[in-house]
Residue, then its C-alpha position, 0 to 999 in steps of 0.5 A: m499499499q503506498w502512502d501519498a504524504n502530500l496534504t493536496n495535489i496543488p493545481s494553479i489558481n488560475s485552474l479553478n473554476l472561478f465562476v461557479q456559483v457558491s451558494m452559502a446556504v444548506q444544500s443537499t446531501p452527497a451522493g452516497f449519503s446514508g447518515s448516522e449508522n447507530k443514530a447517535y448524530s442527526l445532520l443539522s446542515v451543509m455549508t458549501g462554499h469550496i472549490g477542490p479538496i479541504t485538509c483543514v478545519t477548525a471551529t470556536d465555542d461561540g461558533k466561527v468556523a475556519s476551514g482551508g483547502v486549495d481555494g483558501v480559507r473559508l469563515w462560517n457561521l455555525r449558528t446559521a450555516t453561511e459563509l462570512a466575508r473573508p479578506s482574500g482568497a488563496g492566489q500566489r499564497g497557495a493552498t492553505t494547509a494549517l490554520a488555529w484560531i487564536q484566543r486571547e485571555d485579555e483580548p474580547d475578539d478572535g484571531l485566526v492564524y493559517g499557513t499555506a502551500n508556498g510558505y506564508l503565514v497569515c493572520w486575521k483579526e476578527t472586528r465586530g461591526s454596528e450589528d455586533l456580525a463577526s467580520f475580518q481584516e488582514t494584519y499581516c502576510v510574511k514568508i516563514a523562515k526556509p519557506t515552503e509548505v507550513t504543516g502544523i500550527a499551534f497556539e497556547a493562550g495562557s502563554n500567547r505563544l504560537a508554534i508553527a512548523n513546515r516541511n523543510s525541518v524547520v521549527q518556529l516559536f513566536l509571541i503574540n501581543s494584543r494586536m496579534q503581532l509577531n516577536h520571534v523567540f526562536t527558529v530551530i531546524i531538525n535534521n531529517h526530521v519533518p514535522k507533519a504536526i506541533a503542540f504545547r505541553q503543558t508544563s509548569g512555567e512560562h516556556k510550555d515545552i513543544l512537542t513535534f511529530g514526524l511525518y515519514d520518521g515517526q519521532i516525537h520530538i520534545l523541544q525546551g519552550s525557551n530555546g527549542e533545544i531537544q529534551q527527549t525524542r520518542n519513536t512510535g515506529c508508524n508514520i505520523g498524519n496528525a496529531a492531537i493532544n488533550a493535557r488534562r486527561g494526559v493523552f494525544c493521538i495520532d493519525d497512523p495513515l496505514q492503520g487508524v488512530a493510535l492513542y498514547r499515554l503524555d507522560s511515558g509515550a506508551r501506546i495505549r490503544t488503536y482504533p482500526v480504520a480501513v483504506k480502501k483507496s490509497s492513505k493520506p493524512r486525516q486530521v485526528t480530533f478529541a471530542e465530547d470531553c474527550s471521551v470520544i475521538l474523531c477521524g475521516s477515511d479514504h470512503g466517505t466515513v467518519y469513524v467516531f471511537d470511544r476513547r476508553s473502550g476502543d468501541v465505535v460509537d458511530k460511524l457517520k456515512i457522508g458518502n463516497d469521497r474522501i474525508q481529509a478534515t474533521t473537528a468537533v465544538e461544543m456550543n451553548e451545551t450542544k456538542f457538534v461534529l463537523a466533517a469537510i469533504s475532498q472532492g477534485n481540485t475543480e468540484a464543490s467540496d462540502i462542510l457537514v455539520w452534524q448535532k449529537n442526539i440527546d440519549k432519550r434515556v439519560q435525559q428522562k433520568a435527569t428529568e427524573i432526578l431533577e423532579t425527586w430533588d425539587a419535591l424533596k426541597m418541597v418537604v425541606y421546605v414545609s418541614l422547616c416552616v413547621a418547625s419555625l412555627a413551633v419555636v415561636f409558639q413555643n417561645l410566645s407560651v413562655r412569654v405568656h406564663l411570664l406576663h402572669k408573674t407578679s414581679v417580672n424585672e426583665p421579659s423573656q427573650i424568644n429565640a429569634s436566631i432560630v428562626e432567624k437561621a431557618m429562614d435563612y436556609l428556606r431562602l438558599i434552596 
């Protein structure tokens, strides 16, 4: 089985049919669509606009979606399934090969940084219009060191650092200021290592360690966050098409293009489990994603199916049969307590490619159980409320009877004190529940 490590077969931008009518509304489903096999998800919308393969997609928890492919980056509103205006297309910059949202803790508006096949690094910054609608403007477009295809981008919000990698074995680290401008920290070249993905490891201190995942050598290098020196190297023994990290769970997963998805421990590098994905046509790198609080893992395929695996058991939770075309880009997001899965089709270079948005179905049994628990809790609160009212009244009457008894005595210098503190505490508790 031959593995094609190229993300896309990149044509000249002039060869694309730029006069194709691009619809921004929800479209019909692709040919070969059969939906969710186990009915765990429902198709919510289909977003159409890309021409040619879609190789990467990412989303924010307030509903902004960015997708990249041969025709550049496109922006979407997940709530309305419509396309947002973009500052520019692909042009001479080449196909979009990697992208990441920039969400600074001290900045209300987001930014988007993406890399291209011709070695450009571009930033679009969000601006708010009069109707509070998201729009974007380009803040910079620069060529990276030893320019070639940008293979990975990662942003670490705690330290506002941006890491990028390219096919010429270059890894660069930048500090992002409030205006989304780049401040160079270091540049290193790792000989005989083509990093296909890059990520931050959640270590203590300002300088987070950086992990690079080798496309051909299968090696994972851990770089020191302050200067880029290699601290440790691990070997997976397989090609790495993509990678995702969940530091809170202490795990990472990689796309093993010939087998499926492989799960590893972050601390030891031990391989925990392999989630098989059949290769029916040819192998290409696929985006892998942790979803639903790291309980499931998403992966596309060369035969139009998105696989949803249970992380712990390895079971297939669901198969989303989208069609017959390759699915390279997948991502997941949770918005207003609703879970979404996004899967992008990679059609031919002059054909329209869609992004399908799936919504996680709520298990009726779980929902019913939650309702029963809530109703039981409400009933319990009512019992406690009534009981405290009765107890409070009993205290009041008891103290009043003592007071009346004392008033009938002939020599009373001080009135009896009603135990007001007990009543007040009881009523305060009633207000809390």
